VEXDREN-2710 file (C-alpha; in Angstrom, 1 decimal):
% VEXDREN-2710
k/r/px/py/pz
1/MET/-89.0/-31.1/42.6
2/GLY/-87.2/-32.9/40.0
3/PRO/-86.6/-34.5/37.8
4/VAL/-86.7/-31.5/35.6
5/LEU/-86.5/-31.6/31.5
6/VAL/-85.4/-28.3/30.1
7/ILE/-86.0/-28.3/26.4
8/GLY/-83.9/-25.6/24.7
9/THR/-80.2/-24.7/26.3
10/GLY/-80.2/-21.2/25.4
11/LEU/-79.3/-18.1/27.5
12/ILE/-82.4/-18.7/29.6
13/GLY/-83.4/-22.3/29.6
14/THR/-79.5/-23.1/30.4
15/SER/-79.6/-20.6/33.3
16/ILE/-82.8/-22.0/34.8
17/ALA/-80.9/-25.3/34.9
18/LEU/-77.9/-24.0/36.4
19/ALA/-80.1/-22.4/39.0
20/LEU/-81.9/-25.5/39.8
21/ARG/-78.7/-27.8/39.8
22/ARG/-77.4/-24.8/42.6
23/GLU/-80.1/-26.1/44.7
24/ASN/-79.3/-30.1/43.7
25/VAL/-82.4/-30.3/41.6
26/GLU/-82.2/-33.4/39.0
27/VAL/-81.8/-31.8/35.6
28/TYR/-81.9/-33.0/32.2
29/LEU/-81.3/-31.2/28.9
30/GLU/-82.9/-31.3/25.3
31/ASP/-82.1/-29.2/22.2
32/THR/-82.1/-29.7/18.6
33/ASP/-78.5/-28.3/18.5
34/PRO/-76.2/-30.9/20.5
35/LEU/-73.5/-28.3/20.6
36/GLN/-75.7/-26.2/22.9
37/VAL/-76.5/-29.0/25.0
38/GLY/-72.9/-30.1/25.2
39/THR/-72.2/-26.6/26.1
40/ALA/-74.9/-26.6/28.8
41/GLU/-73.9/-29.9/30.3
42/GLY/-70.1/-28.5/30.3
43/LEU/-71.2/-25.9/32.5
44/GLY/-72.9/-28.2/34.9
45/ALA/-76.7/-27.4/33.8
46/GLY/-77.4/-31.1/33.8
47/LEU/-77.3/-34.3/31.8
48/GLN/-78.3/-34.7/28.4
49/PHE/-81.8/-36.1/28.1
50/SER/-82.2/-40.1/27.4
51/ALA/-85.4/-41.8/26.2
52/GLY/-87.3/-43.4/29.0
53/LEU/-86.9/-40.7/31.6
54/LEU/-89.8/-39.2/33.2
55/PRO/-89.4/-35.7/34.1
56/ARG/-91.9/-34.5/36.8
57/LEU/-91.7/-30.9/35.2
58/VAL/-91.0/-29.8/31.6
59/VAL/-89.8/-26.3/31.0
60/VAL/-89.8/-25.5/27.3
61/ALA/-87.4/-22.5/26.5
62/VAL/-87.4/-22.2/22.5
63/PRO/-88.4/-19.3/20.7
64/PRO/-92.3/-18.1/20.8
65/ARG/-92.7/-19.2/17.2
66/HIS/-92.3/-23.1/17.9
67/ALA/-93.1/-23.1/21.6
68/GLY/-96.4/-24.1/21.4
69/SER/-95.8/-26.9/19.2
70/VAL/-92.8/-28.0/21.8
71/LEU/-95.3/-27.8/24.7
72/ALA/-98.1/-29.7/22.8
73/GLN/-95.5/-32.5/21.8
74/ALA/-94.2/-32.4/25.7
75/SER/-97.7/-33.1/26.6
76/LEU/-97.9/-36.0/24.9
77/ARG/-94.3/-37.5/25.7
78/PHE/-95.0/-37.0/29.4
79/PRO/-98.5/-37.5/30.4
80/GLU/-98.3/-36.9/33.8
81/ALA/-95.6/-34.0/33.7
82/THR/-96.2/-30.1/34.8
83/LEU/-95.8/-28.2/31.9
84/THR/-94.2/-24.4/31.4
85/ASP/-92.7/-22.3/29.1
86/VAL/-90.4/-19.2/29.4
87/THR/-91.1/-17.1/26.1
88/SER/-92.0/-13.3/26.4
89/VAL/-95.2/-13.7/24.6
90/LYS/-98.1/-15.8/25.9
91/ALA/-101.5/-15.8/24.6
92/GLN/-100.5/-17.1/21.1
93/VAL/-98.0/-19.7/22.7
94/LEU/-100.7/-21.0/24.8
95/ASN/-103.4/-21.1/22.3
96/ASP/-101.2/-22.9/19.8
97/ALA/-100.3/-25.5/22.6
98/ILE/-103.7/-26.1/23.5
99/ALA/-104.8/-26.3/19.9
100/GLU/-102.4/-29.0/19.1
101/GLY/-103.2/-31.2/22.0
102/ALA/-101.4/-29.8/25.0
103/ASP/-103.4/-30.9/28.2
104/PRO/-104.6/-27.5/29.7
105/SER/-104.7/-28.6/33.3
106/ARG/-101.0/-29.1/33.3
107/LEU/-100.2/-25.9/31.1
108/ILE/-98.5/-22.7/33.1
109/GLY/-97.2/-20.2/30.6
110/GLY/-94.2/-18.5/32.1
111/HIS/-91.9/-15.4/31.3
112/PRO/-88.8/-14.8/33.5
113/MET/-88.2/-11.1/33.2
114/ALA/-84.5/-11.4/32.8
115/GLY/-82.0/-11.4/30.0
116/ARG/-78.5/-10.3/28.8
117/GLU/-77.2/-9.2/25.2
118/ILE/-75.4/-12.6/24.8
119/SER/-77.5/-15.4/23.6
120/GLY/-76.7/-19.2/23.8
121/ALA/-75.8/-21.5/26.5
122/ALA/-72.2/-19.9/26.7
123/GLY/-74.1/-16.6/28.0
124/ALA/-76.0/-18.5/30.7
125/ARG/-75.5/-17.3/34.5
126/VAL/-76.6/-19.4/37.5
127/ASP/-77.7/-16.2/39.1
128/LEU/-79.4/-14.6/36.4
129/LEU/-82.8/-14.9/37.9
130/ASP/-82.1/-14.2/41.4
131/ASP/-84.7/-11.5/42.7
132/ARG/-86.2/-11.2/39.1
133/LEU/-90.0/-11.0/38.6
134/TRP/-91.5/-14.1/36.9
135/VAL/-94.7/-13.7/35.5
136/LEU/-97.0/-16.9/35.3
137/THR/-100.0/-17.2/32.9
138/PRO/-101.7/-20.4/33.8
139/ALA/-104.3/-21.9/31.6
140/GLU/-107.9/-21.3/32.6
141/SER/-108.3/-24.9/33.8
142/CYS/-104.9/-25.4/35.1
143/SER/-105.0/-27.4/38.3
144/VAL/-103.6/-26.1/41.6
145/GLU/-101.2/-28.8/42.1
146/HIS/-99.5/-28.1/38.6
147/LEU/-99.4/-24.5/39.5
148/ARG/-97.7/-25.0/42.5
149/GLN/-95.0/-26.9/41.0
150/VAL/-94.1/-23.9/38.6
151/TYR/-94.3/-21.5/41.9
152/GLN/-91.9/-23.9/43.5
153/LEU/-89.8/-23.6/40.1
154/VAL/-89.7/-19.9/40.2
155/SER/-88.7/-19.7/44.0
156/THR/-86.0/-22.3/43.6
157/CYS/-84.4/-20.2/40.7
158/GLY/-84.2/-17.5/43.2
159/ALA/-87.1/-15.4/41.5
160/TYR/-90.5/-14.3/42.5
161/ALA/-93.9/-14.9/40.8
162/VAL/-96.8/-13.0/39.8
163/GLU/-99.8/-14.1/38.1
164/MET/-101.5/-12.0/34.9
165/THR/-103.6/-13.2/32.0
166/PRO/-101.7/-14.1/28.9
167/ASP/-103.5/-10.9/27.2
168/GLU/-102.5/-8.9/30.1
169/HIS/-98.9/-9.9/29.8
170/ASP/-98.8/-9.7/26.1
171/ARG/-100.0/-5.7/26.3
172/ALA/-97.6/-5.1/29.3
173/VAL/-94.8/-6.5/27.6
174/ALA/-95.4/-4.7/24.3
175/LEU/-95.1/-1.4/26.3
176/VAL/-92.3/-2.3/28.6
177/SER/-90.2/-4.3/26.6
178/HIS/-91.0/-5.0/22.9
179/ALA/-91.6/-1.5/21.7
180/PRO/-88.5/-0.1/23.6
181/GLN/-86.4/-2.7/22.0
182/LEU/-87.7/-1.5/18.6
183/LEU/-87.0/2.1/19.1
184/SER/-83.7/1.4/20.5
185/SER/-82.6/-0.4/17.2
186/ILE/-84.3/2.2/15.2
187/LEU/-82.4/5.0/16.9
188/ALA/-79.1/2.9/16.8
189/GLY/-79.7/2.3/13.1
190/GLN/-79.6/6.2/12.5
191/LEU/-75.7/5.9/13.4
192/THR/-74.9/3.7/10.3
193/ASP/-74.3/6.3/8.0
194/ALA/-73.6/8.9/10.3
195/SER/-70.3/11.1/10.2
196/ALA/-67.5/9.6/12.3
197/ASP/-67.0/13.1/13.7
198/TYR/-70.8/13.1/15.0
199/VAL/-70.4/9.4/16.5
200/ARG/-67.3/10.2/18.1
201/ILE/-69.0/12.9/20.7
202/ALA/-71.8/10.4/21.6
203/GLY/-72.4/10.6/25.2
204/GLN/-74.0/8.3/28.2
205/GLY/-77.5/9.4/27.1
206/LEU/-77.1/7.8/23.7
207/ARG/-75.2/4.6/25.1
208/ASP/-78.2/4.1/27.6
209/MET/-81.0/4.5/24.7
210/THR/-79.2/2.0/22.5
211/ARG/-77.7/-0.5/25.0
212/ILE/-80.4/-3.3/24.1
213/ALA/-80.0/-2.5/20.2
214/ASP/-77.2/-5.1/19.7
215/SER/-79.5/-7.9/21.1
216/ASP/-80.2/-11.0/18.9
217/SER/-81.9/-9.8/15.7
218/LEU/-83.3/-13.4/14.8
219/LEU/-84.9/-14.0/18.4
220/TRP/-86.2/-10.4/18.4
221/THR/-87.8/-10.8/15.1
222/ASP/-89.6/-14.0/16.3
223/ILE/-90.8/-12.3/19.5
224/LEU/-92.0/-9.4/17.6
225/SER/-94.0/-11.4/15.1
226/VAL/-96.0/-13.3/17.6
227/ASN/-96.7/-10.2/19.5
228/ALA/-97.2/-8.1/16.6
229/LYS/-100.6/-6.8/17.2
230/GLN/-99.9/-5.3/20.8
231/VAL/-96.5/-4.0/19.8
232/ALA/-98.2/-2.2/16.7
233/ALA/-100.6/-0.7/19.2
234/VAL/-97.7/0.9/21.4
235/LEU/-96.0/2.2/18.2
236/SER/-99.0/3.6/16.7
237/SER/-99.2/5.7/19.9
238/VAL/-95.5/6.3/19.7
239/VAL/-96.0/7.6/16.1
240/SER/-98.9/10.0/17.0
241/ASP/-96.6/11.6/19.6
242/LEU/-93.6/11.9/17.3
243/THR/-95.8/13.4/14.7
244/ALA/-97.0/15.9/16.9
245/THR/-93.7/16.8/18.4
246/LEU/-92.2/17.0/14.7
247/THR/-94.9/19.4/13.5
248/ALA/-94.3/21.6/16.4
249/LEU/-90.5/21.7/15.8
250/GLN/-90.8/22.1/12.2
251/ALA/-93.3/25.2/13.0
252/ILE/-90.8/26.4/15.5
253/ALA/-87.9/26.3/12.9
254/ALA/-90.4/28.4/10.8
255/GLY/-90.6/31.2/13.6
256/ASP/-93.6/30.0/15.3
257/ALA/-92.4/30.0/18.6
258/THR/-95.7/29.5/20.5
259/GLN/-95.3/25.7/19.4
260/CYS/-92.4/25.5/22.1
261/ALA/-95.4/24.6/24.7
262/LYS/-96.2/21.5/22.8
263/VAL/-92.4/20.4/23.0
264/SER/-92.2/21.2/26.7
265/THR/-95.6/19.1/27.2
266/THR/-93.8/16.1/25.3
267/LEU/-90.6/16.3/27.7
268/GLN/-92.9/16.7/30.7
269/ALA/-95.1/13.8/29.9
270/GLY/-91.8/11.9/29.7
271/ALA/-90.7/12.8/33.1
272/ALA/-94.2/11.9/34.5
273/GLY/-94.1/8.6/32.8
274/ARG/-90.5/7.9/33.7
275/SER/-91.4/8.4/37.4
276/ARG/-94.0/5.6/37.5
277/ILE/-91.0/2.9/36.5
278/PRO/-90.4/1.4/40.0
279/GLY/-87.4/2.0/41.6
280/LYS/-85.1/-0.2/44.4
281/HIS/-86.9/-3.4/45.4
282/GLY/-89.9/-2.6/43.4
283/ALA/-91.1/0.7/45.6
284/ALA/-91.6/3.9/44.3
285/GLN/-88.6/5.8/42.8
286/ILE/-87.0/8.3/45.3
287/GLU/-85.3/11.5/45.1
288/ILE/-81.5/11.2/44.6
289/THR/-78.4/13.4/44.2
290/ILE/-75.5/12.6/42.1
291/VAL/-72.0/13.0/43.6
292/GLY/-69.3/12.7/40.8
293/VAL/-66.0/11.6/41.1
294/MET/-63.5/11.7/38.5
295/LEU/-61.1/8.8/38.7
296/ALA/-58.2/7.6/36.5
297/ASP/-59.0/4.6/34.4
298/LYS/-56.3/2.2/36.3
299/PRO/-56.7/-0.8/38.5
300/GLY/-57.7/-0.6/42.1
301/GLU/-59.1/3.0/41.5
302/LEU/-63.1/1.9/42.0
303/ALA/-62.0/-0.5/44.7
304/ARG/-60.4/2.5/46.5
305/LEU/-63.5/4.7/46.0
306/PHE/-66.0/2.2/47.3
307/ALA/-64.1/1.5/50.2
308/ALA/-63.8/5.2/50.9
309/ALA/-67.7/5.6/50.2
310/GLY/-68.4/2.7/52.6
311/GLU/-66.3/4.4/55.5
312/SER/-68.6/7.3/55.1
313/ASN/-71.4/5.2/56.2
314/VAL/-73.8/6.5/53.2
315/ASN/-76.0/4.1/51.5
316/LEU/-75.3/4.3/47.7
317/GLU/-78.5/4.0/45.9
318/ASP/-76.7/3.5/42.3
319/VAL/-73.5/4.0/40.6
320/ARG/-72.8/4.6/36.6
321/ILE/-69.5/5.2/34.9
322/GLU/-69.1/7.7/32.2
323/HIS/-65.9/7.3/30.3
324/VAL/-64.4/10.5/29.4
325/LEU/-63.3/11.2/25.8
326/GLY/-59.8/11.2/24.8
327/ARG/-58.6/10.9/28.4
328/PRO/-57.7/7.8/30.4
329/SER/-60.3/8.3/33.1
330/GLY/-63.9/8.5/33.9
331/LEU/-66.7/10.2/35.7
332/VAL/-68.2/7.9/38.5
333/GLU/-71.5/9.0/39.1
334/ILE/-72.8/8.1/42.7
335/SER/-76.5/8.3/43.3
336/VAL/-77.2/9.1/47.0
337/ARG/-80.4/10.7/49.0
338/PRO/-80.1/14.4/48.9
339/ASP/-79.4/14.7/52.6
340/SER/-76.4/12.0/52.5
341/ALA/-74.6/13.9/49.4
342/GLU/-72.5/16.4/51.7
343/THR/-71.7/13.9/53.9
344/LEU/-70.4/11.7/51.1
345/SER/-68.5/14.5/49.3
346/ALA/-66.5/15.9/52.4
347/ALA/-65.4/12.4/53.1
348/LEU/-64.4/11.6/49.6
349/ARG/-62.7/15.3/49.5
350/GLU/-61.1/14.2/52.8
351/ARG/-59.1/11.3/51.1
352/ASN/-58.2/13.2/48.3
353/PHE/-60.9/12.4/45.5
354/ASP/-61.9/14.8/42.8
355/VAL/-65.1/15.6/43.9
356/ARG/-67.7/17.0/41.2
357/ILE/-71.1/18.1/42.8
END
């Protein structure tokens, strides 16, 4: 499918290049920052682009604010090449590209649903896109042959494609990605001036909700500004629900216990909404039971636990670790189907694990 030119050697661009090189695709790299290109090249992601080379496919992996212009420039530089991008906002990027002269018959928007809290080429991983969803938003007049090229890009990188319109995509990511990023950052911001005594007792729930708050603020400012209309619509709905809940809590604090029903309704709506998030392999979420195991925080303990769990012949649906405050130990929470919980617990107890269920 090559040669492929990746313009923008940050986290996603370099990860795409690495995935293509894994399959021996000819890849060239271009970036306004020579240090990023050098880092990507050093990782084995391809070779620095030289004038005169003619890529068959151009992947634009720059911030949304600049992606439209870069796509338009690439359309003029390489008049036969298929053009795609990987930005997390689609409508404005595609509109900007076409307005600035990009050939819509060769233009397919793209958004691989993958990422890390680490930015730049140094954070890239060859397997970052494996088994990930990759949304494609082809221009209305896009040719079948150019669309096929981008489908091949997606599969070569180990991902799988789904098509949406640009507007559908932007509404979707506002709800499931962009607004959550802001809400996580706002919640984490409440900790800035909080007492150290308060923060030190934070548990896994707060860590889960603020995990993405450490993301690249410059990149996210760019993303949010380009998709501002759709994100604002989601936040407006969130503010409405928060205001109603705040009013109910203030009434409860003043002695009106009847408002507890409104708080309960809010919590129940949250549980119902969360149940709609796809589970393993994109299927509906299944009922699970947590088997807790207290482990010492030292080398080899997790390996010993997983070996014992494997011998029990029970499938582990998920695993997470919560470190115990003030002790060199952690609680490993193993998610299994309810009918397997006792089998796993018994097998682990036989091997002298401290099981909590």
